[in-house]
C-alpha positions as CSV (number, residue, x, y, z in Angstrom):
1,M,80.1,87.1,158.7
2,H,78.1,89.2,156.7
3,Y,81.1,90.9,154.6
4,R,82.4,87.8,154.1
5,V,79.2,86.6,152.1
6,R,79.3,89.5,150.4
7,A,82.8,89.8,149.1
8,I,82.6,86.2,148.2
9,F,78.9,87.4,145.9
10,L,81.2,90.2,144.0
11,V,83.8,87.8,143.6
12,S,81.8,85.2,141.9
13,I,79.8,88.2,139.8
14,V,83.6,89.2,138.9
15,C,85.1,86.0,137.4
16,A,81.8,85.1,135.8
17,V,82.0,88.3,133.7
18,T,85.5,87.5,133.3
19,V,85.5,83.9,131.8
20,W,82.0,85.0,129.9
21,G,83.5,87.7,127.9
22,T,87.2,85.4,127.7
23,L,85.1,83.0,125.9
24,G,83.4,85.3,123.5
25,R,86.8,86.5,122.3
26,S,88.5,83.3,122.4
27,A,86.1,81.8,119.5
28,C,87.5,81.7,116.5
29,S,84.0,82.8,114.4
30,S,81.4,84.5,116.6
31,A,78.0,85.4,115.3
32,S,76.0,88.1,116.9
33,L,72.3,89.7,116.3
34,S,71.3,92.3,116.1
35,Q,68.7,94.8,114.7
36,T,70.6,96.9,112.3
37,V,73.3,95.6,110.1
38,Q,76.9,96.9,111.2
39,A,79.1,97.3,108.3
40,E,82.2,95.6,108.7
41,E,84.8,98.0,106.7
42,T,84.3,100.7,109.8
43,G,85.7,97.9,112.1
44,I,88.2,97.1,109.8
45,E,89.0,101.1,109.1
46,K,89.5,101.3,113.1
47,V,91.6,98.4,113.1
48,K,95.7,98.3,112.0
49,A,96.8,95.0,111.4
50,I,100.6,96.1,112.0
51,T,103.1,93.8,110.3
52,S,107.0,94.2,109.2
53,G,106.7,91.5,106.8
54,D,107.3,91.2,103.0
55,A,103.6,89.7,101.5
56,Q,105.5,88.7,98.6
57,A,108.1,86.9,100.3
58,A,106.2,84.4,101.6
59,I,106.1,80.7,100.9
60,T,102.7,78.9,102.9
61,T,100.3,81.7,100.8
62,T,100.9,79.6,97.4
63,N,97.9,77.1,98.1
64,I,95.7,78.9,100.8
65,D,94.0,75.3,101.0
66,I,96.5,73.6,102.5
67,P,95.5,71.5,105.5
68,V,96.1,72.8,108.6
69,D,98.4,69.8,109.9
70,E,100.8,70.5,106.4
71,L,100.9,74.1,107.5
72,R,101.9,73.8,111.3
73,L,104.6,71.3,109.9
74,L,105.8,73.9,107.0
75,V,106.1,76.6,109.6
76,K,108.1,74.9,112.2
77,P,111.2,75.5,110.4
78,L,110.7,79.4,109.8
79,T,113.0,81.7,111.9
80,Q,111.0,84.8,113.4
81,E,111.7,86.8,110.2
82,E,110.2,84.4,107.9
83,L,107.2,83.8,109.6
84,D,106.3,87.7,109.6
85,H,106.2,87.7,106.2
86,E,104.0,84.8,106.6
87,T,101.9,87.2,108.6
88,A,101.7,89.8,106.1
89,A,100.6,87.5,103.3
90,W,97.6,85.7,105.3
91,L,96.8,89.4,106.5
92,L,96.7,90.9,103.2
93,L,94.5,87.4,102.2
94,L,92.2,88.1,105.2
95,K,91.7,91.9,104.6
96,E,91.0,91.3,101.2
97,K,88.5,88.6,102.2
98,V,86.4,90.7,104.6
99,R,86.6,93.8,102.3
100,K,84.8,92.1,99.9
101,I,82.3,90.5,102.6
102,S,81.5,94.1,103.9
103,H,80.6,95.4,100.3
104,A,78.1,92.1,99.7
105,E,76.6,92.8,103.3
106,I,76.3,96.1,102.5
107,A,74.7,94.7,98.7
108,I,72.2,93.2,100.7
109,K,71.2,96.6,102.6
110,R,70.6,97.8,98.9
111,Q,69.0,95.2,97.8
112,N,66.7,95.1,100.8
113,Q,65.6,98.8,100.0
114,T,65.3,98.6,96.3
115,I,62.9,95.4,96.7
116,K,61.0,97.7,99.5
117,T,60.6,100.2,97.7
118,Q,59.2,98.1,94.3
119,Q,56.7,96.6,96.9
120,E,55.6,100.2,97.8
121,A,55.4,100.7,93.8
122,V,53.1,97.6,93.3
123,Q,50.9,98.4,96.6
124,S,50.4,102.2,95.1
125,L,49.9,100.8,91.7
126,E,47.2,98.3,93.0
127,K,45.4,100.8,94.9
128,A,45.6,103.1,91.6
129,Q,43.6,99.9,89.7
130,K,41.0,99.6,92.3
131,A,40.6,103.2,92.3
132,L,40.1,102.9,88.4
133,S,38.1,100.2,88.6
134,A,35.7,101.6,91.0
135,A,35.8,105.1,88.6
136,K,34.5,103.1,85.9
137,E,31.9,101.7,87.3
138,Y,30.8,104.5,88.7
139,Q,31.2,106.6,85.3
140,S,29.0,104.0,83.3
141,R,26.2,104.5,85.4
142,S,26.7,108.5,86.0
143,H,25.6,112.0,84.3
144,L,26.9,115.1,84.2
145,D,26.6,116.8,87.6
146,S,25.1,113.3,89.2
147,P,26.6,111.8,92.9
148,D,28.4,108.8,90.4
149,S,30.3,111.4,88.5
150,Q,31.5,113.2,91.8
151,K,32.1,109.6,93.1
152,A,33.5,108.7,90.0
153,I,36.2,112.2,90.0
154,T,36.9,111.2,93.7
155,K,38.4,108.1,92.4
156,V,40.2,109.2,89.9
157,E,42.2,111.6,92.1
158,E,42.5,108.6,94.4
159,A,44.1,106.7,91.2
160,Q,46.1,110.0,90.4
161,E,47.7,110.0,93.8
162,N,48.5,106.4,94.2
163,L,50.2,106.6,90.5
164,R,52.1,109.4,91.5
165,K,53.2,107.5,94.8
166,A,54.5,104.7,92.5
167,Q,56.0,106.6,90.1
168,S,58.6,108.2,92.7
169,A,58.9,104.7,94.2
170,V,60.0,104.0,90.5
171,K,62.6,106.4,90.3
172,K,64.0,106.0,93.6
173,A,64.3,102.1,92.9
174,A,66.3,103.1,89.2
175,A,68.3,105.4,91.2
176,S,69.6,103.5,93.5
177,K,70.4,100.7,91.0
178,T,72.2,103.7,88.9
179,E,73.8,104.2,92.2
180,V,75.3,100.5,93.1
181,Q,76.3,100.0,88.9
182,N,78.3,103.4,89.7
183,D,80.1,101.8,92.7
184,L,82.7,99.4,91.5
185,D,83.0,97.4,94.5
186,L,79.0,96.8,95.5
187,S,79.1,96.3,91.3
188,N,81.7,93.4,91.8
189,A,79.6,92.1,95.1
190,F,76.1,92.0,92.4
191,N,78.4,90.7,89.6
192,N,80.1,87.7,91.8
193,A,76.6,87.0,93.5
194,Q,75.3,86.6,89.9
195,D,78.7,84.0,89.1
196,V,77.4,82.2,92.3
197,G,73.6,82.2,90.9
198,K,75.0,81.4,87.4
199,L,77.0,78.5,89.0
200,H,74.1,77.0,90.7
201,N,72.0,77.3,87.6
202,A,74.1,75.7,85.2
203,K,74.3,72.4,87.4
204,K,70.4,72.4,88.1
205,I,70.1,72.7,83.7
206,L,73.2,70.1,83.1
207,T,70.9,67.6,85.9
208,Q,67.6,68.5,83.7
209,A,69.2,68.1,80.8
210,K,70.4,64.6,81.6
211,R,67.4,63.8,82.7
212,L,65.4,64.5,79.2
213,R,68.7,62.7,77.6
214,R,67.1,59.6,79.4
215,E,63.8,59.6,77.6
216,N,65.7,59.9,74.0
217,R,67.0,56.3,72.7
218,N,70.4,55.3,72.6
219,N,72.6,56.0,69.4
220,S,70.3,58.3,68.1
221,L,70.4,61.9,66.9
222,A,68.8,63.6,69.7
223,Y,70.7,61.5,71.9
224,E,73.8,62.0,70.4
225,S,72.9,66.1,69.8
226,A,72.1,66.3,74.2
227,T,75.3,64.1,75.1
228,R,77.7,66.6,73.0
229,K,75.7,69.5,75.0
230,I,75.9,68.2,78.3
231,D,79.4,67.3,77.5
232,T,80.0,71.1,76.8
233,L,78.4,72.4,79.6
234,E,80.5,70.1,82.0
235,E,83.7,70.9,80.8
236,A,82.3,74.8,80.8
237,I,81.3,73.9,84.6
238,N,84.8,72.5,85.2
239,A,86.4,75.4,83.6
240,F,84.5,78.0,85.6
241,E,85.6,76.1,89.1
242,N,88.7,75.8,88.5
243,A,88.9,79.9,87.2
244,Q,87.3,80.9,90.7
245,A,89.7,78.7,92.8
246,A,92.0,80.1,91.0
247,F,90.9,83.5,91.2
248,K,90.3,83.3,95.1
249,D,93.7,81.7,95.9
250,A,95.6,84.5,93.9
251,V,97.0,87.3,95.9
252,P,95.4,90.5,95.7
253,E,97.1,92.8,93.3
254,S,99.9,90.3,91.8
255,P,100.1,89.5,88.0
256,T,98.8,86.0,88.8
257,F,95.6,87.9,90.1
258,I,95.4,90.0,86.7
259,Q,95.2,86.3,85.0
260,A,93.2,84.6,86.9
261,T,90.9,88.0,86.8
262,Q,91.0,87.1,83.0
263,E,90.6,83.5,83.0
264,L,87.3,84.0,85.2
265,E,85.4,86.4,82.5
266,V,86.7,83.9,80.0
267,A,85.0,81.0,81.4
268,Q,82.2,82.8,82.3
269,K,81.6,83.7,78.8
270,L,82.4,79.8,78.1
271,L,79.4,78.9,80.5
272,I,77.0,81.2,79.5
273,R,77.0,79.7,76.2
274,A,77.1,76.3,77.1
275,K,73.8,77.2,79.0
276,E,72.2,78.6,76.0
277,L,72.6,75.5,74.2
278,I,70.8,73.6,76.4
279,I,67.9,76.2,77.2
280,G,67.8,76.4,73.5
281,T,67.1,72.5,73.1
282,N,65.0,72.8,76.2
283,K,62.8,75.5,76.4
284,T,61.1,75.0,79.9
285,S,64.5,75.5,81.2
286,V,64.6,79.0,83.1
287,D,67.6,80.9,84.6
288,P,67.2,82.1,88.0
289,T,69.9,84.9,87.6
290,D,68.1,86.9,84.7
291,S,67.2,89.5,87.0
292,V,64.5,91.4,85.6
293,Q,65.0,95.2,86.3
294,N,63.1,97.2,83.3
295,F,62.7,100.4,85.6
296,D,62.6,102.4,82.4
297,K,59.9,100.2,80.5
298,V,57.5,100.6,83.5
299,S,58.5,104.2,83.7
300,I,57.5,104.6,80.2
301,I,54.1,102.7,81.2
302,L,53.4,105.3,83.6
303,E,54.5,107.9,82.0
304,T,52.4,107.2,79.1
305,N,49.1,106.4,81.2
306,K,47.5,109.7,81.4
307,I,44.6,110.1,84.0
308,T,43.4,113.5,84.4
309,G,41.0,114.5,87.0
310,H,38.0,117.3,86.5
311,S,40.3,120.1,87.5
312,G,42.1,119.3,84.3
313,T,45.1,118.0,86.7
314,T,47.1,115.4,84.8
315,I,49.8,112.9,86.1
316,A,52.4,112.3,83.2
317,G,51.8,113.3,79.5
318,P,49.5,115.9,77.8
319,V,46.2,116.6,78.8
320,K,43.2,115.0,77.9
321,V,40.3,114.5,79.9
322,V,38.8,110.9,80.7
323,H,35.1,111.0,79.2
324,D,34.4,107.3,78.2
325,T,34.9,103.7,80.0
326,D,37.1,102.4,77.5
327,S,40.0,104.8,78.1
328,L,39.6,103.7,81.5
329,N,40.0,100.0,80.7
330,Q,42.9,101.0,78.7
331,K,44.5,102.2,81.4
332,S,43.7,99.9,84.6
333,K,45.6,97.4,81.7
334,N,48.4,99.4,81.5
335,L,48.3,99.8,85.4
336,E,48.2,95.7,85.5
337,I,51.2,95.3,82.8
338,A,53.5,97.6,85.3
339,V,52.4,95.1,88.3
340,K,53.2,92.5,86.8
341,E,56.7,93.7,85.5
342,L,57.3,95.2,89.3
343,Q,56.7,92.0,90.4
344,T,58.5,90.6,88.1
345,N,61.2,92.6,88.9
346,T,60.7,92.2,92.3
347,A,60.6,88.5,92.5
348,A,64.5,88.5,90.6
349,E,65.7,91.0,92.8
350,S,65.0,88.9,95.8
351,N,66.5,85.9,94.2
352,L,69.5,88.2,93.5
353,K,69.5,89.0,97.2
354,N,69.5,85.1,97.9
355,Q,72.8,84.6,95.4
356,L,74.1,87.6,97.5
357,V,73.3,86.1,100.9
358,M,74.9,82.7,99.4
359,T,78.2,84.6,98.2
360,V,78.3,85.7,102.1
361,I,78.1,82.6,103.6
362,S,80.9,81.4,101.5
363,L,83.6,84.4,102.2
364,Q,82.9,83.8,105.4
365,A,83.8,80.2,105.4
366,E,86.5,81.1,103.2
367,R,87.5,84.1,106.0
368,T,87.4,81.1,109.0
369,E,90.1,78.9,106.8
370,I,92.2,81.9,106.4
371,V,91.3,82.6,110.0
372,D,92.6,79.1,110.8
373,R,95.6,78.9,109.0
374,L,96.3,82.7,110.5
375,R,96.6,81.7,113.7
376,I,99.1,78.3,113.6
377,I,101.1,81.4,111.4
378,L,100.7,83.3,114.7
379,N,101.1,81.0,117.6
380,E,104.4,79.6,115.5
381,L,105.3,83.5,115.7
382,E,104.7,84.1,119.7
383,R,106.4,80.6,120.7
384,K,109.6,82.3,118.6
385,G,109.7,85.6,120.4
386,G,107.1,87.6,118.1
387,D,104.0,89.8,119.3
388,P,101.3,88.8,117.6
389,Q,98.6,90.5,119.8
390,P,97.6,93.2,117.5
391,H,97.0,90.2,114.8
392,Q,94.7,89.1,117.2
393,Q,93.1,92.3,117.8
394,Y,92.2,92.2,114.4
395,I,91.3,88.7,113.6
396,N,88.7,89.0,116.9
397,A,87.2,92.6,115.1
398,V,86.9,91.3,111.6
399,S,85.6,87.8,112.4
400,S,82.0,89.3,113.8
401,F,79.1,90.2,112.0
402,A,75.3,91.3,112.3
403,V,72.0,90.6,110.4
404,D,69.4,92.1,110.0
405,L,66.2,90.7,112.2
406,K,63.8,92.4,110.5
407,D,64.9,90.8,107.1
408,T,62.5,87.5,108.1
409,Q,63.4,85.8,104.6
410,G,67.0,86.5,104.3
411,L,67.6,85.5,107.7
412,R,66.2,82.4,107.0
413,F,67.8,81.8,104.1
414,R,71.1,82.9,105.4
415,F,70.7,80.0,108.4
416,I,69.7,77.7,105.9
417,S,72.9,78.5,103.7
418,W,75.1,78.9,106.9
419,F,74.1,75.3,107.8
420,Q,74.7,73.3,104.6
421,S,78.3,75.6,104.5
422,G,81.3,72.9,105.1
423,E,82.9,75.8,107.4
424,G,79.2,77.1,109.0
425,G,76.8,74.9,110.4
426,W,78.3,71.2,109.3
427,R,81.7,72.4,110.6
428,W,80.5,73.9,114.1
429,T,77.7,70.5,114.1
430,T,80.4,68.1,114.0
431,N,82.6,70.3,116.2
432,L,80.0,69.9,119.0
433,G,79.3,66.2,118.0
434,Q,83.4,66.1,119.0
435,F,82.5,67.7,122.2
436,L,79.9,65.9,123.5
437,S,81.7,62.9,122.9
438,I,84.5,63.4,124.4
439,V,82.2,64.7,127.6
440,I,80.4,61.5,127.7
441,T,83.4,59.2,127.3
442,S,85.1,61.4,130.0
443,I,82.0,60.4,132.0
444,I,82.2,56.8,131.5
445,I,86.0,56.5,131.8
446,S,86.1,58.4,135.3
447,Q,83.4,56.0,136.3
448,I,85.2,53.2,135.4
449,L,88.6,54.3,137.3
450,S,86.0,55.3,140.4
451,L,84.6,52.1,140.8
452,I,88.1,50.2,140.3
453,L,89.6,52.8,143.0
454,Q,87.1,52.2,145.0
455,R,87.3,48.7,145.2
456,L,91.5,48.7,145.5
457,L,91.7,51.5,148.5
458,F,88.7,49.1,150.5
459,H,90.9,46.7,150.7
460,C,94.1,48.9,151.9
461,A,93.9,49.3,155.4
462,G,95.7,52.2,156.7
463,V,93.1,54.3,154.0
464,S,90.3,56.2,156.1
465,A,87.0,55.9,155.0
466,L,87.2,59.7,154.2
467,L,90.6,59.6,151.9
468,R,88.7,56.9,150.1
469,Q,85.3,58.9,149.4
470,F,87.7,62.2,148.5
471,I,90.3,60.1,146.4
472,I,86.9,58.6,144.6
473,M,85.0,62.3,144.0
474,V,88.5,63.5,142.6
475,V,88.8,61.1,140.1
476,R,85.4,61.0,139.0
477,R,84.8,65.2,139.2
478,G,88.2,66.0,138.1
479,G,87.4,63.4,135.0
480,V,84.6,65.1,134.1
481,I,86.2,68.3,134.3
482,M,88.9,67.2,132.3
483,G,86.8,66.1,129.6
484,I,85.2,69.3,129.3
485,M,88.1,71.0,128.9
486,L,89.5,68.7,125.9
487,G,85.9,68.8,125.0
488,L,86.6,73.3,124.4
489,T,89.5,72.8,122.6
490,A,87.0,70.8,119.7
491,L,84.6,73.9,119.8
492,E,87.8,76.0,119.2
493,V,87.5,77.8,121.9
494,S,91.1,78.2,123.5
495,I,91.7,77.1,127.2
496,G,94.5,79.3,128.0
497,P,93.1,82.4,128.4
498,I,90.5,80.5,130.9
499,L,93.5,78.6,132.7
500,A,95.2,82.1,133.1
501,L,91.4,83.4,134.3
502,L,91.4,80.6,136.8
503,G,94.8,81.4,138.0
504,G,94.0,84.7,138.5
505,A,90.6,84.0,140.2
506,S,92.3,81.7,142.5
507,F,94.4,84.5,144.2
508,V,91.5,86.7,144.3
509,L,89.5,83.3,146.1
510,A,92.3,82.8,148.2
511,F,92.5,86.0,149.6
512,A,88.6,86.4,150.2
513,L,88.5,83.0,151.8
514,Q,91.1,82.3,154.2
515,S,89.3,80.5,157.1
516,N,87.6,78.7,154.4
517,L,90.7,77.3,152.7
518,S,92.1,77.0,156.3
519,N,89.6,74.7,157.0
520,F,89.9,72.9,153.9
521,A,93.6,72.3,154.5
522,S,93.2,71.3,157.7
523,G,90.6,68.4,156.2
524,L,93.7,67.2,153.8
525,M,95.6,66.6,157.0
526,L,92.9,64.6,158.8
527,M,92.3,62.6,155.4
528,L,96.1,62.1,155.3
529,Y,96.9,61.4,158.8
530,K,94.1,59.6,159.8
531,P,93.7,60.5,163.4
532,F,90.1,59.0,163.7
533,D,87.4,57.9,161.3
534,V,83.9,58.1,160.9
535,G,82.3,56.1,163.7
536,D,85.1,56.5,166.5
537,E,84.8,57.6,169.8
538,V,87.1,60.9,170.3
539,K,87.4,63.6,172.7
540,V,88.2,67.0,170.8
541,N,89.2,70.3,172.6
542,S,87.0,69.1,175.7
543,I,83.5,67.3,173.3
544,W,83.4,63.7,173.6
545,G,81.0,62.1,171.5
546,N,81.0,59.6,167.8
547,V,82.1,61.1,164.9
548,D,79.3,61.1,162.8
549,S,80.7,63.1,159.6
550,I,84.2,64.1,158.2
551,T,83.7,66.8,155.1
552,L,86.7,69.1,154.0
553,A,85.4,72.0,156.0
554,N,84.1,70.9,159.4
555,T,83.6,67.7,161.8
556,K,80.4,66.5,162.9
557,I,80.4,65.0,166.5
558,I,77.1,63.1,167.9
559,G,77.4,63.5,171.8
560,F,75.9,61.6,174.5
561,N,72.8,62.9,174.9
562,S,72.2,63.5,171.1
563,Q,73.4,66.7,170.7
564,I,75.5,67.8,167.7
565,F,78.8,69.1,167.8
566,T,80.1,71.1,164.2
567,I,83.7,71.5,164.8
568,P,85.6,73.7,161.9
569,N,88.9,71.4,161.0
570,N,91.1,73.7,161.5
571,V,90.0,74.0,165.3
572,V,90.0,70.1,165.0
573,W,93.5,70.2,163.7
574,G,94.7,72.7,165.9
575,G,93.5,71.5,168.9
576,T,94.1,68.1,171.1
577,I,92.9,65.1,169.7
578,E,91.9,61.8,171.6
579,T,90.9,58.5,169.9
580,L,89.2,56.3,172.6
581,S,87.9,53.7,170.0
582,H,90.8,53.5,167.3
583,G,90.9,49.9,165.9
584,K,88.5,47.2,165.7
585,I,88.7,46.0,170.1
586,R,88.4,48.3,172.9
587,Q,90.0,48.1,176.3
588,L,88.0,48.3,179.1
589,K,89.6,49.9,182.3
590,I,87.3,50.2,185.6
591,W,88.5,52.2,188.4
592,L,87.9,51.1,191.8
593,R,89.0,52.3,195.7
594,I,90.1,49.2,197.9
595,G,90.2,50.5,201.5
596,F,93.4,49.4,203.5
597,D,91.8,46.4,205.8
598,E,91.2,44.9,202.1
599,D,92.9,42.1,201.3
600,L,94.4,43.5,198.0
601,A,95.7,40.1,196.6
602,R,92.3,38.3,196.9
603,V,90.6,41.6,195.7
604,E,93.0,41.6,192.4
605,R,92.0,37.9,192.0
606,L,88.4,38.2,192.2
607,L,88.6,41.1,189.8
608,V,89.9,38.8,187.0
609,E,87.8,36.1,187.4
610,I,84.6,38.4,187.2
611,I,86.1,39.9,184.0
612,Q,86.8,36.7,182.8
613,S,83.8,35.7,183.3
614,H,81.9,37.5,181.0
615,P,81.0,36.1,177.9
616,K,82.0,38.8,175.4
617,V,85.4,40.0,176.8
618,L,88.1,38.5,174.9
619,Q,90.9,36.0,176.5
620,D,93.4,37.5,174.5
621,P,95.0,40.0,175.3
622,H,94.7,38.3,178.5
623,P,92.5,40.4,181.2
624,K,94.6,42.0,184.4
625,T,94.8,44.4,187.2
626,N,96.9,47.2,187.8
627,V,97.4,48.8,191.4
628,W,98.5,51.7,190.2
629,Q,98.4,54.2,193.6
630,V,98.2,54.8,197.1
631,E,96.2,57.7,198.6
632,D,95.3,59.0,201.8
633,Y,92.7,56.6,202.8
634,Y,92.4,54.1,199.7
635,I,94.8,52.5,197.0
636,S,93.3,53.0,193.6
637,V,93.1,49.5,191.7
638,A,92.4,49.5,188.1
639,A,90.6,46.2,186.3
640,N,91.1,45.7,182.6
641,G,89.9,43.5,179.7
642,W,89.5,43.8,176.3
643,T,86.2,43.7,174.3
644,T,85.4,44.5,170.0
645,K,84.9,48.2,170.0
646,T,80.7,47.4,169.0
647,E,80.0,45.6,172.7
648,F,82.3,48.4,174.8
649,W,79.6,50.3,176.5
650,G,77.8,47.1,176.9
651,V,80.1,45.2,178.4
652,H,81.7,48.3,180.6
653,E,77.8,48.4,182.3
654,D,77.8,44.4,183.1
655,L,81.0,44.7,184.9
656,I,80.3,47.4,186.8
657,R,77.0,45.3,188.5
658,M,79.0,42.2,188.6
659,I,81.7,43.4,190.4
660,R,79.2,45.2,193.2
661,E,77.4,42.3,193.4
662,Q,80.2,39.7,193.9
663,F,81.5,42.3,196.4
664,E,78.5,41.9,198.5
665,K,78.4,38.0,198.1
666,E,82.1,38.1,199.4
667,G,81.8,41.3,202.1
668,I,84.5,43.5,200.2
669,R,83.9,46.9,200.9
670,L,84.9,49.8,198.3
671,A,86.6,52.7,200.9
672,A,85.0,56.1,200.8
673,L,86.2,59.5,201.4
674,P,85.7,60.6,205.1
675,Q,83.0,63.2,205.4
676,Q,82.9,66.1,207.7
677,N,79.5,67.4,208.5
678,I,79.6,71.8,209.5
679,R,76.4,72.5,211.5
680,V,75.6,76.6,211.4
681,Q,72.8,78.1,214.0
682,Q,71.7,80.5,213.4
683,V,70.2,83.2,216.2
684,L,68.0,85.6,216.2
685,I,68.4,88.8,218.2
686,D,65.4,91.1,219.6
687,T,66.3,94.2,219.4
688,N,63.8,95.7,221.9
689,L,65.5,93.9,224.5
690,P,67.4,96.3,226.9
691,Q,71.7,96.7,225.9
692,S,72.3,94.7,229.0
693,E,70.2,91.3,228.1
694,K,71.2,91.0,224.5
695,V,73.4,88.1,223.8
């Protein structure tokens, strides 16, 4: 038993781990959180999407936004060779989309580093400001070689150190931005993010301009001028969105792609001009995408802001010793200007990072759309004899991503953007709603069906209570399980691997739980053939009692001394079953030994009269007697009657008392077996007597 429990426990762990891994791999798009950002291009390099198709020969990628149902019908007549072409084209689109996502994620990392560096520079400059303020205060009340003069020199040195750190941070941030600008892919990622921000800002400006136009009188010059500018901006926005859609739908490195790139550049310039028209008439409008990147300006301020200590050591610029408070005031003001410039630049960089996050969310939504359509192609390819496994592995490899939990602001903005995305939060919210509705509906339907079956089976005479309960349980639980399986498809979880896993797990469980399955099969046989039911009086393998309960694993019998016997069903079904109370009525049979000197016919009449006189004995079937056998010393006679199953033992006891009393009145004696008495006497022998006197 110990080893069987251990085997069951190990099998359960293996099944649970396998199901977890299978569900994780079968999800269409999975997200995992990590402490460090993983660049997706490294995963792409490890995965080789091998295909023999020609992407130029594909026909389904002319419109990558084609509805999924239409695509499923469109690829149905295609051959395996044609499906290879379609697979190659969609894989090329997926690879390009994942490449953009990877570079955008890298750009976010670089942007976080730049923001962190600028924040460190601001902190250093603020410390330098405080040190200069303290030096100014000490210098205002100091004279040569006084303690305040020494304190002023110490504060100036502290300001020198903080200014040096700030200069180093600014140079580091400037070098990082230069490196990004020199990297074509990262520069494109930033440009795409700025395009997204500019479009969002243009729509915001358009809404604000329409609100301001309502303040003017209709048909006035100001109203007509604002209307023309608003119309121009609306046309520019529509042209920019159309150009973006064409650029997104174009196959990379194709003539259409080159043309779409040129049209996007033209639309971007028109959008900028249209926004400038609105901004020119509305000075309160601010474009948040104009990121202030004046590192050179800040560097110049720091270079010209000379601070000299008592030893003549200088930070930037020629040597000039600070002797007056006015000089310190000017330097403090210059540092304040540098701080404001950096703070403004940091805010703009944070805004640009948020735009990068929005770009990533948008690209991930587009990637999900491409993956959905590629899976349809691969499913059709598999049905027609192709091997989609390498492509499925590629999809699983590029569909995951990781974010930096330390970037709390970016994480919050990413979650909000993902939740608002049509292919992100809204999609999974809809899927979750469908899953819950399917499961709840299945529960309601299964409950209704079980109630209907319960009433129908209750009126079926040949159905046992156990079989009725089992069928109702299967309908209820089976309906819920079917609902969950259908609901998983709404969550975009493939149930094929789950079914395959269940098939493999069933083999393992069947091997580990052989005896349990034998009891289960025997329980099904007991339900179907119904040798007894709950409440029946039975004899099973020399155990006599009333059936208390029957399950698929065992049968419980309550003995006449209130003991409980739990018998495995394979033992019950494999042994001899004697049902004593099957049906609504039960036969009474009382055996009597009548002596040879008694009038047998008179005894039989008397027995029938006694049985008939009992009020709970049924008259149909009619009571009777049976002369069963002639023994050596008596004749065996059986007195038979019928009563209800519930009244059996009470009537049985009453009849025995009535027969005994009536026989005593009539002078009839029951035969008894002859007895032989054997007396054994023990004789004590005295060992002290002579041998001649011993008995």
